[in-house]
KEKE-302246 format. One record per residue (C-alpha): chain; residue in three letters; y, x, z; residue number from 1. Coordinates in nm, 4 decimals, decimal comma. Layout:
<atoms>
> A;ALA;Y;X;Z;NUM
...
</atoms>
This chain:
<atoms>
> A;UNK;0,0000;0,0000;0,0000;1
> A;UNK;0,2369;0,2822;0,0917;2
> A;UNK;0,1685;0,4598;-0,2369;3
> A;UNK;0,2505;0,1467;-0,4371;4
> A;UNK;0,5779;0,0891;-0,2525;5
> A;UNK;0,6770;0,4553;-0,2919;6
> A;UNK;0,5879;0,4547;-0,6624;7
> A;UNK;0,7911;0,1380;-0,7256;8
> A;UNK;1,0876;0,2794;-0,5325;9
> A;UNK;1,0642;0,6068;-0,7210;10
> A;UNK;1,0660;0,4307;-1,0591;11
> A;UNK;1,3631;0,2194;-0,9561;12
> A;UNK;1,5537;0,5247;-0,8332;13
> A;UNK;1,4772;0,7142;-1,1524;14
> A;UNK;1,6005;0,4327;-1,3747;15
> A;UNK;1,9136;0,3839;-1,1648;16
> A;UNK;2,0062;0,7500;-1,1628;17
> A;UNK;1,9563;0,8207;-1,5320;18
> A;UNK;2,0288;0,4985;-1,7126;19
> A;UNK;2,3726;0,6198;-1,8292;20
> A;UNK;2,3061;0,9789;-1,9419;21
> A;UNK;2,0229;1,2269;-1,9766;22
> A;UNK;2,1900;1,5310;-1,8217;23
> A;UNK;2,4513;1,5775;-1,5534;24
> A;UNK;2,7040;1,8472;-1,6434;25
> A;UNK;2,8929;2,0483;-1,3883;26
> A;UNK;2,8367;2,0394;-1,0152;27
> A;UNK;2,6419;1,7414;-0,8816;28
> A;UNK;2,6888;1,5914;-0,5349;29
> A;UNK;2,3973;1,4190;-0,3620;30
> A;UNK;2,5768;1,1314;-0,1935;31
> A;UNK;2,3883;0,8939;0,0324;32
> A;UNK;2,3072;0,6431;-0,2450;33
> A;UNK;2,1140;0,9144;-0,4330;34
> A;UNK;1,8849;1,0064;-0,1442;35
> A;UNK;1,5800;0,7888;-0,0754;36
> A;UNK;1,3585;0,7997;0,2327;37
> A;UNK;1,0098;0,6656;0,3070;38
> A;UNK;0,7502;0,7224;0,5808;39
> A;UNK;0,4756;0,9713;0,5059;40
> A;UNK;0,1089;0,9021;0,5785;41
> A;UNK;0,1386;1,0648;0,9232;42
> A;UNK;0,4540;0,8582;0,9695;43
> A;UNK;0,2615;0,5379;0,9011;44
> A;UNK;0,0010;0,6430;1,1556;45
> A;UNK;0,2822;0,7097;1,4013;46
> A;UNK;0,4140;0,3544;1,3464;47
> A;UNK;0,0672;0,2087;1,4121;48
> A;UNK;0,0411;0,4082;1,7326;49
> A;UNK;0,3878;0,2932;1,8393;50
> A;UNK;0,2922;-0,0691;1,7759;51
> A;UNK;-0,0294;-0,0298;1,9764;52
> A;UNK;0,1631;0,1181;2,2702;53
> A;UNK;0,4104;-0,1701;2,2628;54
> A;UNK;0,1371;-0,4383;2,2541;55
> A;UNK;-0,0509;-0,2717;2,5382;56
> A;UNK;0,2664;-0,2478;2,7458;57
> A;UNK;0,3390;-0,6186;2,6904;58
> A;UNK;-0,0164;-0,7294;2,7755;59
> A;UNK;-0,0404;-0,5247;3,0938;60
> A;UNK;0,3277;-0,5389;3,1867;61
> A;UNK;0,3545;-0,1595;3,2124;62
> A;UNK;0,7058;-0,0379;3,2802;63
> A;UNK;0,6104;0,3228;3,2110;64
> A;UNK;0,4467;0,2066;2,8897;65
> A;UNK;0,7711;0,0461;2,7761;66
> A;UNK;0,9610;0,3611;2,8678;67
> A;UNK;0,7204;0,5813;2,6745;68
> A;UNK;0,7256;0,3475;2,3729;69
> A;UNK;1,1040;0,3355;2,3524;70
> A;UNK;1,1299;0,7103;2,4082;71
> A;UNK;0,8951;0,7815;2,1180;72
> A;UNK;1,0766;0,5240;1,9011;73
> A;UNK;1,4081;0,6961;1,9781;74
> A;UNK;1,2572;1,0298;1,8693;75
> A;UNK;1,1482;0,8665;1,5421;76
> A;UNK;1,5014;0,7346;1,4809;77
> A;UNK;1,6483;1,0795;1,5450;78
> A;UNK;1,3909;1,2281;1,3066;79
> A;UNK;1,4965;0,9756;1,0404;80
> A;UNK;1,8599;1,0797;1,0765;81
> A;UNK;1,7796;1,4531;1,0629;82
> A;UNK;1,5501;1,4165;0,7608;83
> A;UNK;1,8134;1,2243;0,5675;84
> A;UNK;2,0914;1,4664;0,6684;85
> A;UNK;1,8820;1,7643;0,5649;86
> A;UNK;1,9044;1,6600;0,1987;87
> A;UNK;2,2092;1,4356;0,1681;88
> A;UNK;2,5553;1,5724;0,0832;89
> A;UNK;2,4103;1,8770;-0,0924;90
> A;UNK;2,5850;2,0202;-0,3995;91
> A;UNK;2,3799;2,1258;-0,7026;92
> A;UNK;2,4725;2,3432;-1,0000;93
> A;UNK;2,2787;2,4836;-1,2946;94
> A;UNK;2,2705;2,8608;-1,3481;95
> A;UNK;2,1665;3,0884;-1,6303;96
> A;UNK;1,8512;3,0826;-1,8391;97
> A;UNK;1,7149;3,3717;-2,0446;98
> A;UNK;1,5652;3,3397;-2,3950;99
> A;UNK;1,1865;3,3491;-2,4205;100
> A;UNK;0,9213;3,3326;-2,6897;101
> A;UNK;0,7194;3,0178;-2,7511;102
> A;UNK;0,4155;3,0149;-2,5260;103
> A;UNK;0,5974;3,1905;-2,2401;104
> A;UNK;0,7522;3,0512;-1,9240;105
> A;UNK;1,1188;2,9521;-1,9552;106
> A;UNK;1,3050;3,0298;-1,6329;107
> A;UNK;1,6014;2,8241;-1,5110;108
> A;UNK;1,8349;2,9258;-1,2303;109
> A;UNK;1,9440;2,6461;-0,9955;110
> A;UNK;2,2062;2,6798;-0,7222;111
> A;UNK;2,1804;2,4802;-0,3977;112
> A;UNK;2,5257;2,4728;-0,2359;113
> A;UNK;2,5674;2,3715;0,1283;114
> A;UNK;2,9299;2,3100;0,2293;115
> A;UNK;2,8404;2,1526;0,5647;116
> A;UNK;2,8317;2,3196;0,9051;117
> A;UNK;2,4611;2,2679;0,9648;118
> A;UNK;2,1714;2,4589;0,8112;119
> A;UNK;1,9172;2,2954;0,5859;120
> A;UNK;1,5522;2,3880;0,6203;121
> A;UNK;1,2303;2,3365;0,4245;122
> A;UNK;1,3712;2,1982;0,1002;123
> A;UNK;1,1027;2,1517;-0,1650;124
> A;UNK;1,2210;2,1840;-0,5251;125
> A;UNK;1,0104;2,1413;-0,8384;126
> A;UNK;1,0132;2,0134;-1,1969;127
> A;UNK;0,8689;1,6684;-1,2668;128
> A;UNK;0,7573;1,5288;-1,5997;129
> A;UNK;0,4569;1,4683;-1,8190;130
> A;UNK;0,2412;1,7762;-1,8706;131
> A;UNK;0,4253;1,9833;-1,6088;132
> A;UNK;0,2183;2,1432;-1,3312;133
> A;UNK;0,3279;2,0680;-0,9762;134
> A;UNK;0,4612;2,4039;-0,8590;135
> A;UNK;0,6808;2,3549;-0,5522;136
> A;UNK;0,9378;2,6138;-0,4435;137
> A;UNK;1,0539;2,6244;-0,0827;138
> A;UNK;1,4140;2,7037;0,0088;139
> A;UNK;1,6374;2,7176;0,3135;140
> A;UNK;2,0145;2,6864;0,2750;141
> A;UNK;2,2331;2,8205;0,5542;142
> A;UNK;2,5591;2,6544;0,6510;143
> A;UNK;2,8536;2,7263;0,4204;144
> A;UNK;2,6356;2,9214;0,1777;145
> A;UNK;2,4514;2,9014;-0,1548;146
> A;UNK;2,0844;2,9576;-0,2294;147
> A;UNK;1,9597;3,0300;-0,5809;148
> A;UNK;1,6070;2,9413;-0,6886;149
> A;UNK;1,4318;2,9905;-1,0207;150
> A;UNK;1,2003;2,7261;-1,1658;151
> A;UNK;0,9713;2,7864;-1,4616;152
> A;UNK;0,8378;2,5584;-1,7347;153
> A;UNK;0,6177;2,6351;-2,0332;154
> A;UNK;0,8129;2,6707;-2,3597;155
> A;UNK;0,5987;2,5135;-2,6296;156
> A;UNK;0,8334;2,4889;-2,9293;157
> A;UNK;1,1092;2,7075;-3,0681;158
> A;UNK;1,4713;2,6009;-3,0447;159
> A;UNK;1,6701;2,4770;-2,7493;160
> A;UNK;1,4568;2,3697;-2,4547;161
> A;UNK;1,6389;2,1454;-2,2028;162
> A;UNK;1,5564;2,1882;-1,8372;163
> A;UNK;1,3101;1,9264;-1,7083;164
> A;UNK;1,4093;1,6835;-1,4351;165
> A;UNK;1,4312;1,8378;-1,0887;166
> A;UNK;1,2972;1,6732;-0,7746;167
> A;UNK;1,4290;1,7736;-0,4328;168
> A;UNK;1,2484;1,6576;-0,1214;169
> A;UNK;1,2169;1,7403;0,2468;170
> A;UNK;1,0087;1,6362;0,5488;171
> A;UNK;1,2021;1,8340;0,8053;172
> A;UNK;1,1816;1,8306;1,1071;173
> A;UNK;0,8730;1,6323;1,2190;174
> A;UNK;0,7144;1,5334;0,8879;175
> A;UNK;0,7122;1,1636;0,9720;176
> A;UNK;0,9437;1,0728;0,6834;177
> A;UNK;1,0089;1,2125;0,3386;178
> A;UNK;1,3542;1,2128;0,1778;179
> A;UNK;1,3850;1,2861;-0,1920;180
> A;UNK;1,6266;1,2774;-0,4819;181
> A;UNK;1,6291;1,3550;-0,8551;182
> A;UNK;1,8607;1,5712;-1,0614;183
> A;UNK;1,8804;1,6342;-1,4355;184
> A;UNK;2,0591;1,9710;-1,4698;185
> A;UNK;2,2688;2,0407;-1,7770;186
> A;UNK;2,0820;2,3595;-1,8668;187
> A;UNK;1,8799;2,4756;-2,1635;188
> A;UNK;1,6909;2,7864;-2,2702;189
> A;UNK;1,6621;2,9353;-2,6176;190
> A;UNK;1,3005;2,9630;-2,7317;191
> A;UNK;1,2184;3,2142;-3,0053;192
> A;UNK;0,9219;3,1580;-3,2408;193
> A;UNK;0,5938;3,2934;-3,1180;194
> A;UNK;0,5229;3,6341;-3,2810;195
> A;UNK;0,2341;3,6287;-3,5231;196
> A;UNK;-0,0863;3,7906;-3,4053;197
> A;UNK;-0,2364;4,0522;-3,6396;198
> A;UNK;0,0616;4,0364;-3,8750;199
> A;UNK;0,0537;4,2516;-4,1925;200
> A;UNK;0,2428;4,5823;-4,1941;201
> A;UNK;0,6183;4,5933;-4,2364;202
> A;UNK;0,7483;4,5626;-4,5917;203
> A;UNK;0,8275;4,9346;-4,6206;204
> A;UNK;0,9377;4,9097;-4,9841;205
> A;UNK;1,2954;4,8969;-4,8696;206
> A;UNK;1,6220;5,0675;-4,9561;207
> A;UNK;1,6736;5,4427;-4,9445;208
> A;UNK;1,9987;5,5360;-4,7683;209
> A;UNK;2,1145;5,8964;-4,8076;210
> A;UNK;2,4186;5,8775;-4,5839;211
> A;UNK;2,4483;5,9002;-4,2087;212
> A;UNK;2,1655;5,9508;-3,9666;213
> A;UNK;1,8184;5,8738;-4,0905;214
> A;UNK;1,5174;5,7983;-3,8862;215
> A;UNK;1,2915;5,9338;-4,1602;216
> A;UNK;1,5073;6,2268;-4,2674;217
> A;UNK;1,3595;6,5785;-4,2908;218
> A;UNK;1,6725;6,7857;-4,3599;219
> A;UNK;1,8269;6,8991;-4,0289;220
> A;UNK;1,6255;6,9631;-3,7131;221
> A;UNK;1,8073;6,7875;-3,4278;222
> A;UNK;1,5802;6,8591;-3,1308;223
> A;UNK;1,2863;6,7203;-2,9352;224
> A;UNK;1,2482;6,3646;-2,8090;225
> A;UNK;0,9769;6,1585;-2,6443;226
> A;UNK;0,6986;6,0137;-2,8554;227
> A;UNK;0,7517;5,6561;-2,9775;228
> A;UNK;0,4977;5,4173;-3,1219;229
> A;UNK;0,4870;5,4602;-3,4989;230
> A;UNK;0,5903;5,8265;-3,5085;231
> A;UNK;0,4017;6,0322;-3,7626;232
> A;UNK;0,1457;6,2800;-3,6321;233
> A;UNK;0,3033;6,5448;-3,8555;234
> A;UNK;0,6161;6,5353;-3,6374;235
> A;UNK;0,4431;6,6096;-3,3080;236
> A;UNK;0,5888;6,9204;-3,1432;237
> A;UNK;0,2587;7,0985;-3,0881;238
> A;UNK;0,4119;7,4104;-2,9344;239
> A;UNK;0,5762;7,2074;-2,6584;240
> A;UNK;0,2708;6,9838;-2,6165;241
> A;UNK;0,0496;7,2935;-2,5708;242
> A;UNK;0,2516;7,3801;-2,2581;243
> A;UNK;0,2047;7,0335;-2,1046;244
> A;UNK;-0,1150;6,8906;-1,9594;245
> A;UNK;-0,1207;6,5360;-2,0924;246
> A;UNK;-0,4077;6,4382;-1,8600;247
> A;UNK;-0,1850;6,5109;-1,5597;248
> A;UNK;0,0945;6,2818;-1,6752;249
> A;UNK;0,2700;6,4993;-1,9312;250
> A;UNK;0,4336;6,3070;-2,2149;251
> A;UNK;0,3956;6,3695;-2,5844;252
> A;UNK;0,7069;6,4853;-2,7704;253
> A;UNK;0,8044;6,4756;-3,1373;254
> A;UNK;1,0530;6,6589;-3,3554;255
> A;UNK;1,3746;6,4731;-3,4321;256
> A;UNK;1,5630;6,5231;-3,7604;257
> A;UNK;1,9040;6,4038;-3,8784;258
> A;UNK;2,0254;6,3381;-4,2286;259
> A;UNK;1,8034;6,2860;-4,5284;260
> A;UNK;1,6681;5,9529;-4,6483;261
> A;UNK;1,6246;5,6670;-4,4052;262
> A;UNK;1,4036;5,3734;-4,4968;263
> A;UNK;1,5778;5,0384;-4,4593;264
> A;UNK;1,3387;4,7464;-4,4367;265
> A;UNK;1,4418;4,4127;-4,5865;266
> A;UNK;1,3119;4,1106;-4,3956;267
> A;UNK;1,3638;3,8171;-4,6288;268
> A;UNK;1,2309;3,4672;-4,5632;269
> A;UNK;1,2371;3,3887;-4,9361;270
> A;UNK;1,0043;3,6808;-5,0165;271
> A;UNK;0,7175;3,5472;-4,8043;272
> A;UNK;0,4309;3,3623;-4,9767;273
> A;UNK;0,5297;3,0111;-5,0784;274
> A;UNK;0,2039;2,8583;-4,9585;275
> A;UNK;0,2700;2,9680;-4,6010;276
> A;UNK;0,3830;2,7118;-4,3470;277
> A;UNK;0,7466;2,7374;-4,2389;278
> A;UNK;0,6532;2,8022;-3,8758;279
> A;UNK;0,4041;3,0688;-3,9834;280
> A;UNK;0,6776;3,2432;-4,1832;281
> A;UNK;0,9108;3,2368;-3,8851;282
> A;UNK;0,6370;3,3783;-3,6627;283
> A;UNK;0,5759;3,6620;-3,9077;284
> A;UNK;0,9453;3,7480;-3,9302;285
> A;UNK;0,9637;3,7441;-3,5521;286
> A;UNK;0,6802;3,9939;-3,5304;287
> A;UNK;0,8420;4,2152;-3,7934;288
> A;UNK;1,1774;4,2146;-3,6115;289
> A;UNK;1,0081;4,3239;-3,2888;290
> A;UNK;0,8044;4,5921;-3,4642;291
> A;UNK;1,0993;4,7317;-3,6603;292
> A;UNK;1,3018;4,7622;-3,3386;293
> A;UNK;1,0139;4,9325;-3,1594;294
> A;UNK;0,9718;5,1858;-3,4404;295
> A;UNK;1,3447;5,2479;-3,4781;296
> A;UNK;1,3566;5,1465;-3,8448;297
> A;UNK;1,6818;4,9861;-3,9711;298
> A;UNK;1,6206;4,6445;-4,1225;299
> A;UNK;1,8249;4,3835;-4,3015;300
> A;UNK;1,7651;4,0164;-4,2347;301
> A;UNK;1,7895;3,7174;-4,4701;302
> A;UNK;1,7097;3,3623;-4,3600;303
> A;UNK;1,8707;3,0621;-4,5273;304
> A;UNK;2,2446;3,1070;-4,4943;305
> A;UNK;2,2105;3,3999;-4,2529;306
> A;UNK;2,2443;3,7427;-4,4135;307
> A;UNK;2,2674;4,0460;-4,1844;308
> A;UNK;2,2982;4,4029;-4,3161;309
> A;UNK;2,0566;4,6738;-4,2120;310
> A;UNK;2,1064;4,7732;-3,8498;311
> A;UNK;1,9319;4,8428;-3,5207;312
> A;UNK;1,9978;4,7617;-3,1573;313
> A;UNK;1,9817;4,4741;-2,9076;314
> A;UNK;2,2720;4,2823;-3,0664;315
> A;UNK;2,1105;4,2893;-3,4122;316
> A;UNK;1,7733;4,1945;-3,2657;317
> A;UNK;1,9163;3,8992;-3,0711;318
> A;UNK;2,1083;3,7752;-3,3758;319
> A;UNK;1,7916;3,7763;-3,5871;320
> A;UNK;1,5759;3,6082;-3,3229;321
> A;UNK;1,8431;3,3457;-3,2574;322
> A;UNK;1,8581;3,2624;-3,6288;323
> A;UNK;1,4786;3,2305;-3,6337;324
> A;UNK;1,4787;3,0030;-3,3280;325
> A;UNK;1,7453;2,7655;-3,4618;326
> A;UNK;1,6378;2,7632;-3,8263;327
> A;UNK;1,6210;2,4184;-3,9863;328
> A;UNK;1,4458;2,3943;-4,3255;329
</atoms>
């Protein structure tokens, strides 16, 4: 019976809170009309015990029984007030979210702001929705302070992923009652396409650039650097490696040259096989962008109306991955 009443109240609260808009921008204030409270299963057992004490006191005319009954009832009323106060009048704000690849966990920062003079203990915060696992995070918020928590949800598709609905609840201090509220933060995370597994090699038939610094140049010896994935075995500095015991943690080193010809790889969506699915093409380009960055090979990028010249670095990588994530055929 309790579960049915709680479920009906939860559905009514959800419809009332979110009938006007899907997300709540800015800072949100949990006023008293947004916080709901119901007895827990131990709380229902406590009510049955209280009723039994009252009936026994009436039947046997026990003054001490009446005193004990009213004392316990007063404790329950105080617990109701403290449970409600522990959640009500809390301020909520959405924080940052970092981009992820499809299939990974998108992480959302949420700020719990307490501008009251009393501390708040044992707040349970989690995401609710279809297909979301119930992973509850516990938080305490001191008086006149802010606590930041990070909730995760599986990113299944590329593009913008809005934050799921947040549920806040507490049973502090005695666990006889549960107060809860819902919040739809105005936050979203950018989801990149999932990199293709076992993708073909990079399209190395690129452009030969004879100016500036070349990653593949062989003209001027510039020094020794640490080994990177994709370096040719011919460039290993064997004299320096012979002085280092690799088994004891020594790192491999390679010769570094400047000048000469540098291979520029052209990553072009239009050059991929026509029979490939659009999402498969985006996954392949994502893998190639990651691999070109790891190998230090300059690459140009062409996708729809996005045309980026050959470059390297985090800014170029993020621009390419963002274009892949938001691409609309």
